[in-house]
C-alpha positions in Angstrom: 114.0 82.1 114.3 114.8 83.4 110.9 112.3 85.5 109.3 109.4 87.6 111.6 107.0 85.0 112.6 103.7 87.6 112.7 104.0 89.0 116.8 102.3 92.5 116.7 102.1 95.1 119.3 99.0 98.5 119.2 100.6 101.1 121.0 98.7 104.2 122.5 100.4 107.3 123.1 99.9 109.7 125.5 98.6 112.5 123.3 94.8 113.8 123.1 93.7 111.4 120.1 92.4 108.3 121.2 94.8 106.2 118.8 96.2 103.3 118.7 99.6 102.5 116.2 100.6 98.7 115.4 104.4 97.9 115.7 105.6 94.9 114.3 107.6 92.7 116.9 110.6 92.2 114.7 112.8 91.2 117.6 113.1 91.2 121.4 116.5 93.7 122.4 116.0 93.2 126.5 113.4 93.2 128.7 110.1 95.5 127.5 112.9 96.7 124.8 111.8 95.5 120.5 113.3 96.2 117.4 109.7 97.5 115.8 108.8 98.3 112.3 106.2 101.4 112.2 104.1 101.8 109.6 105.4 103.5 108.4 108.4 101.7 107.8 110.4 103.2 110.6 112.9 100.6 112.0 113.8 101.5 115.6 114.2 100.4 119.5 111.1 101.3 121.6 110.5 100.1 125.4 107.0 98.5 124.7 106.0 98.9 128.9 103.8 101.6 131.2 107.3 102.7 132.3 107.8 104.4 129.0 106.9 107.8 129.7 105.5 108.4 126.4 103.3 105.2 126.3 99.9 105.0 127.7 98.8 101.5 126.5 100.3 98.3 125.0 98.2 95.7 123.5 99.6 92.5 122.2 98.8 90.3 119.6 101.2 86.4 118.6 101.3 85.4 115.2 98.2 84.2 113.8 95.9 85.4 116.9 93.0 87.8 116.4 93.1 91.2 117.2 92.7 92.0 121.4 89.2 92.6 122.0 90.2 96.1 124.1 90.6 96.9 120.1 87.2 96.7 119.2 85.8 99.7 117.7 89.4 101.8 118.2 91.2 103.7 116.0 94.0 102.3 114.4 97.2 103.1 112.7 97.9 99.6 111.0 99.8 98.5 107.6 98.8 99.1 104.5 98.9 96.5 102.5 98.8 94.3 106.1 102.9 93.4 106.8 104.0 89.8 105.3 106.9 88.0 106.4 108.2 88.1 103.0 107.9 92.4 103.2 109.1 92.3 106.6 112.5 90.0 105.8 114.8 92.8 105.1 114.2 94.9 108.3 114.7 91.7 109.6 117.7 91.4 108.9 118.3 95.2 109.1 117.3 94.7 113.4 119.2 91.7 113.9 122.3 93.5 113.5 120.8 96.7 115.1 120.3 94.2 118.6 123.9 94.2 118.6 124.4 97.8 118.6 121.1 98.7 120.9 122.6 96.1 123.3 125.8 97.9 123.5 124.6 101.5 123.9 122.6 99.7 127.1 125.7 98.8 128.6 124.7 94.9 128.2 126.7 92.0 126.5 126.0 92.0 122.2 124.9 88.7 123.3 122.3 87.6 126.2 123.5 84.6 128.0 121.0 81.3 127.2 118.5 80.2 124.5 117.8 83.6 123.5 121.1 84.6 122.8 121.8 80.9 120.7 118.6 82.3 119.2 120.7 85.4 117.8 123.6 83.5 116.9 121.3 81.0 115.0 119.4 84.1 113.3 122.5 86.1 112.3 124.5 83.3 110.8 121.5 82.8 108.5 121.3 85.9 107.2 122.4 86.1 103.4 125.2 89.4 103.5 128.9 90.5 102.2 131.1 90.7 105.7 134.9 91.0 105.6 136.6 88.4 108.1 134.3 87.0 111.1 136.6 87.9 114.2 135.2 87.9 117.9 132.9 89.9 119.4 134.4 91.7 122.9 132.3 91.6 125.7 131.3 94.9 127.6 134.4 96.3 128.9 136.8 93.2 129.4 138.6 91.0 126.4 137.9 88.3 123.5 136.4 85.8 124.8 137.7 81.7 124.6 136.6 80.2 122.0 132.7 78.9 122.7 132.4 81.2 125.9 128.7 81.8 126.5 129.2 85.2 128.1 129.6 87.5 125.4 129.4 85.0 122.6 132.8 84.1 120.7 130.3 85.5 117.4 131.4 86.1 114.3 130.2 88.7 112.6 129.7 92.5 111.7 127.6 95.7 113.1 125.9 96.7 110.4 124.0 100.1 109.5 120.4 100.5 109.7 117.7 102.8 109.4 117.4 105.8 111.9 115.3 104.8 114.4 112.3 107.6 114.4 112.4 110.9 116.5 111.9 110.7 120.6 111.6 106.7 120.4 115.2 105.7 120.6 115.1 104.1 124.7 116.9 106.8 126.6 120.4 106.7 127.2 121.1 104.2 124.3 122.8 105.1 120.5 120.6 105.0 116.9 123.0 103.7 114.3 121.4 104.3 110.8 122.0 105.0 107.1 120.1 106.6 104.3 117.3 103.6 103.1 115.6 100.8 104.4 117.2 97.2 104.3 120.3 97.9 106.3 124.1 100.0 104.9 127.8 99.2 104.9 129.4 96.4 107.1 132.5 96.2 109.1 133.6 93.9 111.9 135.1 94.5 115.0 139.2 94.0 114.8 141.0 92.1 117.2 142.5 94.2 120.3 140.2 97.2 120.0 138.4 97.6 123.2 134.8 95.9 124.1 131.0 97.4 124.3 130.3 100.7 122.6 133.7 101.9 122.3 134.0 98.4 120.0 131.5 99.9 118.0 132.2 103.0 117.8 135.7 102.5 116.7 134.4 99.8 114.1 132.3 102.0 112.6 135.1 105.0 112.2 135.9 104.4 108.5 133.0 104.8 107.5 129.6 106.0 109.4 131.1 106.3 112.3 129.4 110.0 112.5 126.1 108.1 112.4 126.0 106.7 115.3 125.2 110.0 118.0 123.3 109.7 121.1 119.7 111.0 121.0 119.1 114.4 123.0 118.2 114.7 126.5 115.5 117.9 125.8 112.0 116.2 125.1 110.0 116.8 122.1 107.2 119.1 122.6 104.5 118.5 120.4 103.0 121.6 118.0 100.1 123.1 119.5 99.0 123.8 116.2 98.7 120.3 114.6 96.9 117.1 115.2 98.3 113.4 114.4 97.7 112.4 110.6 95.1 110.1 110.3 94.3 107.9 106.8 91.1 106.6 104.9 91.1 102.7 104.3 92.4 103.9 100.7 95.8 105.2 102.8 94.1 109.0 101.8 94.8 111.8 104.5 91.0 112.0 105.9 90.1 112.9 108.8 86.6 112.7 109.8 85.3 115.9 111.0 83.2 115.3 114.2 86.1 113.7 115.1 88.6 116.1 114.5 86.5 118.8 116.2 86.7 116.6 119.6 90.4 116.5 119.0 90.4 120.1 119.2 92.3 121.7 121.8 92.4 125.2 123.1 95.9 126.4 124.4 96.4 130.1 125.9 99.1 132.1 125.1 100.9 135.1 125.3 100.7 138.0 121.7 97.5 136.2 120.5 97.3 138.3 117.9 93.5 138.5 117.3 91.1 141.1 120.0 88.0 139.4 122.0 87.0 136.0 122.9 88.2 133.1 121.1 85.5 131.9 118.5 87.2 129.0 116.3 86.0 125.9 119.1 82.3 127.0 119.5 82.1 127.7 116.1 83.1 124.0 114.6 81.0 122.5 117.4 77.8 125.0 116.1 78.4 123.9 112.3 79.0 120.0 113.8 75.6 119.8 115.6 73.5 121.8 112.9 74.4 119.9 109.7 77.3 117.8 110.6 80.6 119.7 108.2 81.4 123.6 107.8 80.3 122.9 103.9 76.6 121.3 105.3 75.9 123.9 107.7 77.1 126.5 104.4 73.6 124.7 102.3 71.5 124.7 105.2 72.2 128.5 106.1 71.7 129.3 102.8 68.5 127.1 102.3 67.0 128.7 105.2 67.4 132.4 104.2 66.6 132.0 100.6 69.5 133.5 100.1 71.0 133.8 96.4 74.2 132.1 95.7 75.4 133.8 93.3 75.8 137.2 95.6 79.4 138.2 96.6 78.7 137.9 100.6 77.1 134.5 99.9 79.8 133.1 97.5 82.7 134.2 100.2 80.9 132.5 103.4 80.9 129.0 101.2 84.7 129.6 100.4 84.9 130.1 104.0 83.2 127.1 105.1 85.1 125.2 102.7 88.9 126.3 104.3 87.6 125.4 108.0 86.4 122.0 106.6 89.6 121.2 104.7 91.9 123.1 107.9 90.3 120.2 109.6 89.9 117.4 107.2 92.9 116.9 105.7 95.2 119.4 106.4 94.1 118.0 110.3 95.2 121.1 112.0 93.9 122.6 115.5 92.2 125.3 114.2 91.5 126.5 117.6 95.8 127.6 117.7 95.9 129.4 115.0 95.5 133.0 114.3 94.6 132.6 110.8 92.2 129.7 111.3 90.1 132.5 114.1 90.0 135.0 111.4 88.3 133.0 108.6 86.0 131.5 112.0 85.3 135.5 112.9 84.7 136.3 108.8 81.8 133.8 108.7 80.4 135.3 111.3 80.5 138.2 110.8 79.2 137.0 107.3 75.9 136.3 108.9 75.3 138.4 111.2 75.1 141.6 108.3 72.5 139.2 106.7 70.7 137.8 109.6 67.9 140.1 108.5 67.0 137.8 105.9 66.4 135.0 108.4 63.1 134.6 110.8 63.3 134.1 114.4 61.2 131.3 114.8 59.0 132.9 117.5 55.0 132.3 116.7 52.9 136.0 116.9 56.0 137.7 116.5 56.8 136.7 120.2 60.6 138.6 120.2 61.4 136.6 123.5 60.9 133.3 122.5 64.9 132.6 122.3 65.3 133.3 125.9 62.1 131.1 127.1 63.8 127.7 124.9 67.1 128.2 126.3 68.1 129.7 123.4 71.9 132.1 123.6 71.0 133.8 120.5 67.6 135.4 118.6 68.7 133.6 115.6 69.9 129.9 114.6 73.3 131.1 113.3 76.3 130.7 113.6 77.5 134.2 115.8 79.2 133.3 119.4 77.7 134.9 122.1 80.5 135.3 123.5 81.7 137.1 120.3 78.5 139.5 120.5 78.9 140.3 124.0 82.3 141.2 123.4 81.8 143.9 120.5 78.6 144.9 122.6 80.8 146.3 125.1 83.7 147.4 122.7 80.8 149.6 121.1 80.0 151.0 124.2 83.0 151.9 125.2 83.5 154.0 121.5 80.0 155.9 122.5 80.7 156.9 125.8 84.4 157.9 124.1 82.5 159.8 121.2 80.3 161.4 123.6 82.6 162.7 125.8 84.1 164.5 122.6 81.0 165.4 121.3 80.9 167.2 124.6 84.1 168.8 124.7 83.8 170.1 121.5 80.2 171.4 122.4 82.0 173.3 125.4 84.8 174.7 123.4 82.2 176.0 120.5 80.2 177.6 123.9 83.3 179.2 124.7 84.4 181.5 121.5 82.5 184.8 121.5 80.0 185.1 118.8 80.7 186.9 116.3 78.9 190.1 115.3 76.6 190.2 112.1 76.6 192.7 109.6 74.4 195.5 110.5 74.8 195.6 114.5 76.8 198.4 116.5 78.2 198.7 119.6 77.3 200.7 122.5 
C-alpha cells in the first residue's frame, strides 16, 4: 500500500458530550495501535480499543463503505472537506516513518515479522525522500542481523521526524517524535555500531532534533470544567445549538465559590429553552408579554445579558454553570425581571392569586426567576429583619434608660 486506502474509525471518548471523532487510519502499528490523522490534521499513534481508558466506543469503516449504522443521527466531528488519498499523502509518508519510532518505543522490532513487515518495507521504499546512504536498522536489544534476516529486517531507510502527537493521545510508554509542521522534517540514519531499539533512535537523532524525543507525562490531563468540547456547523464555523449546549451543561461543586446563594445558571438556561428556545428568543417573548418599552434602560440591559448567555454557550462553548461570571449574568437577568414583574399579569382568572399553586407552577409569574433564589433571598431578608428589629429594640431601651432633661420653667423640689 503506497497511499492511504480510505479506512476510517469513529471514536467516542469518555467525555460528557455524545460526539464521534473521525480518524483516518494511515497505518497499523501493532495490535490495536494505529497511526491516525484527525480532522485537525494531527498525526499520532492511538490505541483504538476498549483497553484504552480514554475511549468509550470505536466504529470502523473500510474504504468505500457507508458509515456504520450505529452512527445514524449522531454528531460527528469529520474532515471538512472530506479527506482524499492525495490530500493525505504527505501525512501518510510521515506516518510510515513514525511507525518505526512507535514500535521501538513499545520495545518491538522496528519491522514486524511476516506480511505486515513486507508491506511496511515496500511502502517506505516507495517514498520519495532524500536520505543519507542507507544503513541497516538494528533489532531491539541486538546486533545487526545478517543480510536478508527477517527479524528486525535488514531495512536500509532512516528515521524521520513527523508531526507531534496530540496531548494525551500517545500510547502509554511510547515516545513521540515531532517537528514543527506537517509532512515530516529532517532525516537521519542509524550509524553502524550504534545500539538497537529506542537507544539507537535517540542516538541517530542526537545531532538534530533529539530534543524532540520526550516521554509523555504520566499525569492524566484533567478536563477543564469551565469549557465544552468545540463543535462546528456544516460550513466549518464554531457553533453549538443552544438546546444541545444546555443538555451538555454539568454543575460541579468546589470550595471558594464567590457568589452567595444557590447556583441559578442551569435553571435559567433550562427555563429559557423551554419557554422560547434561546435566551434572545426569551427576551423577545418577555418584552412582548410585559408590553415593555425597548428603549428602557432595564429592558436594553436585559437584552444584552440574554445575548451574552447565548453567545457564551453557542459560540464560546463554555460551561456557564461553572463560571462565576456566568452566574452573575444570570442573576442580573433575574433581578431585572423581578424589578419589572408588576408589569406582567399573573394569568389567574378573576384575580385568583393562588392559581399558580393549584396548577403546579412554582412561581406566581411566568418569569425567569429561580424559585430557589427567591426562597434564599426571603430567608436572608428575614435574618436581616430580625437583626434590625433587635437593634431597634436595643436603641429604644438605651433611650428609655437615659434621664430625661428638665424643660424650661420646671423647678426642682
